[in-house]
C-alpha positions in Angstrom: 17.5 -28.9 -14.0 15.3 -26.1 -12.6 13.8 -23.4 -14.8 12.2 -20.2 -13.3 9.8 -18.4 -15.6 8.8 -14.9 -14.8 5.2 -14.5 -15.9 2.5 -17.2 -16.2 0.2 -15.9 -19.0 -0.6 -17.8 -22.2 2.7 -17.4 -24.0 4.7 -18.1 -20.9 2.6 -21.1 -20.3 3.1 -22.4 -23.8 6.9 -22.2 -23.1 6.4 -24.0 -19.8 4.4 -26.7 -21.4 7.1 -27.5 -24.0 9.8 -27.4 -21.3 7.8 -29.7 -19.0 7.2 -32.1 -21.9 11.1 -32.2 -22.2 11.4 -33.2 -18.6 12.6 -29.9 -17.1 11.4 -28.9 -13.7 9.5 -25.6 -13.9 8.6 -22.8 -11.5 6.6 -19.8 -12.6 5.8 -16.5 -11.0 3.0 -13.9 -11.6 0.8 -11.3 -9.9 -1.3 -12.1 -6.9 -4.3 -11.1 -9.1 -3.2 -12.4 -12.5 -4.4 -10.5 -15.6 -4.0 -13.2 -18.2 -6.8 -13.0 -20.9 -6.4 -16.6 -22.2 -7.0 -18.1 -18.8 -7.9 -21.6 -20.2 -4.3 -22.0 -21.5 -2.4 -20.2 -18.7 -1.0 -21.5 -15.5 -1.5 -18.2 -13.7 -5.1 -19.0 -12.5 -3.4 -21.6 -10.1 -2.5 -18.6 -7.9 -6.2 -17.8 -7.2 -7.8 -21.2 -7.9 -5.1 -23.5 -6.4 -4.4 -25.3 -9.6 -4.7 -24.9 -13.4 -4.3 -27.5 -16.1 -3.1 -26.6 -19.6 -3.6 -29.5 -22.0 -1.9 -32.4 -20.2 0.1 -30.5 -17.6 -1.0 -29.3 -14.2 0.2 -26.2 -12.4 -0.2 -25.9 -8.6 0.0 -22.9 -6.4 3.0 -22.8 -4.1 2.9 -20.7 -0.9 6.7 -20.3 -0.8 9.9 -21.3 -2.6 10.4 -24.5 -0.6 6.9 -25.7 -1.6 7.6 -24.7 -5.2 10.7 -26.9 -5.3 8.7 -29.8 -4.0 5.9 -29.3 -6.6 8.4 -29.0 -9.5 10.2 -32.1 -8.3 6.9 -34.0 -8.3 6.3 -33.4 -12.0 3.8 -30.6 -11.8 4.5 -26.9 -12.5 4.8 -24.7 -9.4 3.2 -21.2 -9.6 4.1 -18.5 -7.1 2.5 -15.1 -6.4 5.8 -13.3 -6.7 5.8 -10.6 -9.5 9.4 -9.5 -8.7 10.6 -13.1 -8.8 12.3 -12.6 -5.5 12.2 -16.4 -5.0 15.1 -16.7 -7.4 17.5 -16.1 -4.5 16.2 -19.2 -2.7 15.5 -21.3 -5.8 18.8 -20.6 -7.5 17.5 -21.7 -10.9 19.8 -23.1 -13.6 17.8 -21.0 -16.1 15.7 -17.9 -15.8 13.2 -16.8 -18.5 11.6 -13.4 -18.5 8.2 -14.1 -20.1 6.4 -11.1 -18.7 6.2 -9.5 -22.2 6.1 -6.0 -20.8 7.9 -4.7 -24.0 10.7 -3.4 -21.8 13.1 -4.8 -19.2 11.6 -4.3 -15.7 14.2 -6.0 -13.4 15.9 -8.8 -15.2 19.7 -9.0 -15.2 22.1 -11.3 -17.1 23.5 -12.3 -13.7 20.1 -13.6 -12.3 21.0 -17.2 -13.3 23.7 -19.1 -15.2 21.5 -18.8 -18.3 19.0 -16.0 -18.8 16.5 -15.8 -21.7 14.0 -13.1 -22.5 10.9 -13.0 -24.7 10.2 -10.2 -27.1 11.4 -6.5 -27.4 13.0 -4.5 -24.6 16.0 -6.8 -24.1 19.5 -6.9 -25.6 21.2 -10.3 -25.9 24.7 -10.0 -24.3 23.6 -7.1 -22.0 20.3 -7.9 -20.3 20.3 -11.7 -21.1 22.1 -14.4 -23.0 19.4 -14.8 -25.6 16.3 -13.0 -26.8 13.4 -15.0 -28.4 11.4 -13.2 -31.2 7.7 -13.0 -30.3 6.3 -11.0 -33.3 4.2 -13.0 -35.7 5.8 -13.5 -39.1 8.9 -15.0 -40.7 11.2 -14.8 -37.6 8.7 -15.8 -34.9 10.4 -18.0 -32.3 13.9 -17.4 -33.6 16.6 -17.2 -30.9 18.7 -14.0 -31.1 22.2 -14.2 -29.5 23.3 -10.6 -30.5 21.0 -7.6 -30.3 17.2 -7.6 -29.7 13.8 -8.6 -31.0 11.8 -6.5 -33.5 10.4 -3.4 -31.9 6.8 -3.4 -30.6 4.4 -2.1 -33.3 1.6 -1.4 -30.8 -0.8 -3.5 -32.9 -1.9 -7.1 -32.3 -0.9 -9.7 -34.8 -3.4 -10.6 -37.6 -5.7 -13.6 -36.9 -8.3 -14.4 -39.5 -7.5 -11.0 -41.2 -8.3 -9.0 -38.0 -5.8 -7.2 -35.7 -7.0 -4.5 -33.3 -10.7 -5.3 -34.0 -10.4 -8.7 -32.2 -9.1 -7.2 -28.9 -11.6 -6.1 -26.2 -10.4 -3.1 -24.2 -11.8 -1.5 -21.0 -13.7 1.8 -21.8 -12.8 3.3 -18.4 -11.1 2.5 -15.1 -13.1 0.4 -12.7 -14.1 -3.2 -11.8 -14.4 -5.7 -14.7 -17.6 -7.7 -15.0 -17.7 -10.4 -17.7 -21.0 -11.1 -19.3 -19.8 -14.0 -21.5 -17.4 -16.9 -20.9 -14.5 -18.3 -22.8 -15.9 -20.5 -25.7 -19.1 -18.5 -26.2 -20.0 -17.4 -29.7 -20.0 -13.6 -30.0 -21.6 -11.3 -32.5 -20.6 -7.8 -33.6 -21.9 -5.1 -31.3 -22.6 -7.6 -28.5 -21.9 -6.4 -24.9 -19.3 -9.0 -23.8 -18.6 -7.4 -20.5 -19.0 -4.2 -18.5 -16.8 -2.0 -16.3 -18.2 -0.5 -13.2 -16.6 2.9 -12.6 -16.0 4.6 -9.2 -19.5 6.2 -9.3 -21.2 2.8 -9.8 -22.0 3.4 -13.5 -21.7 0.5 -15.8 -19.9 0.9 -19.2 -20.3 -1.8 -21.8 -17.4 -3.6 -23.5 -18.7 -4.4 -27.0 -17.4 -6.7 -29.7 -16.2 -5.2 -32.9 -16.2 -8.5 -34.8 -18.0 -11.8 -34.6 -16.3 -15.0 -33.5 -15.5 -17.1 -30.4 -14.5 -15.6 -27.2 -11.0 -16.9 -26.8 -10.1 -15.0 -23.6 -11.5 -12.6 -21.1 -10.5 -11.2 -17.7 -12.0 -12.8 -14.6 -14.7 -11.2 -12.4 -13.7 -8.3 -10.3 -10.3 -7.5 -11.7 -9.4 -3.8 -11.5 -8.8 -2.3 -15.0 -7.6 0.9 -16.4 -9.0 2.7 -19.4 -7.8 1.0 -22.6 -6.5 -2.1 -20.8 -6.8 -5.3 -22.8 -9.7 -7.2 -21.4 -10.6 -9.9 -23.9 -9.9 -11.6 -27.2 -12.3 -12.7 -30.0 -11.1 -15.3 -32.5 -12.8 -14.9 -35.9 -11.8 -18.4 -37.0 -14.6 -19.8 -34.8 -12.7 -23.0 -33.9 -13.7 -23.9 -30.3 -10.6 -26.1 -29.7 -8.4 -23.0 -30.0 -9.8 -21.8 -26.7 -8.4 -24.8 -24.9 -5.1 -25.6 -26.6 -1.8 -23.7 -26.7 -1.5 -21.4 -29.7 0.8 -21.8 -32.7 2.6 -18.6 -31.5 3.2 -19.9 -28.0 4.4 -23.3 -29.4 6.8 -21.5 -31.8 8.2 -19.3 -29.0 8.5 -22.4 -26.7 10.4 -24.2 -29.5 12.8 -21.2 -29.7 13.4 -21.3 -26.0 14.2 -25.0 -26.1 16.6 -24.5 -29.0 18.4 -21.7 -27.2 18.7 -23.8 -24.0 20.3 -26.7 -25.9 22.4 -24.4 -28.1 23.9 -22.7 -25.1 24.1 -25.9 -23.1 25.2 -28.6 -25.6 26.2 -30.9 -22.7 22.5 -31.4 -21.9 22.1 -33.5 -25.1 24.7 -35.9 -23.7 23.6 -35.8 -20.1 21.2 -38.7 -19.6 20.7 -37.9 -15.9 17.9 -35.5 -16.8 15.9 -38.4 -18.4 16.9 -40.9 -15.6 15.2 -38.6 -13.0 12.0 -38.9 -15.0 12.2 -42.7 -15.4 13.4 -42.6 -19.0 15.8 -45.0 -20.6 
């Protein structure tokens, strides 16, 4: 069974990881210049680097849909530079998951695949897709929604270690992003973690509002807009969190898996999925 995931950032990659562990074949799409912050737990860097490993699963860049099918059949995750997911007309996936997390529906239709799921607000189950998965931290995180939509976007990041907006680094102006620290570095309040070079060549610092470990940061040279999310500081100071899928991503992935099995109960009885993976 082939699953196409639109988006290959950290939350989308957490979903992909859980699905791959359950023996589904997975193809992902993203921008030609991915803007994922948590790059060490995202498959999107495969587009520019050729490959990306998240925990025990490897994603490989595919040049076209045919190569993507071959990579997915081999057991790795295929990653295409295809933000519109135009490849779906060739791939004809059994399941399509919109994991772009744009907070609104860009171009996903309930007719894009036999089963269409969407993550977060901006979608209505029964109209845009067959099921919406809640992405807001809290009591309902990861819950499948078969009628209606997810909780509305608050505009504020979820609390981690008691901090919300303070943990997020944002570009002070439009320009070219220049990181000064790397993921896993210890950061102190007021430290210049990066800079942005504007159109006049002036450098504007991106400074930390809290101390902690740099959990994510944009890569060198990415064009940014003023206010664009550019990095993430984790005040819990646990280095392993930089290299493992988050609790939020795992919860959302669990909700996706539940929705797939709930809407396709025959999968539970269909041993052919496991036989193709060498299972018993």
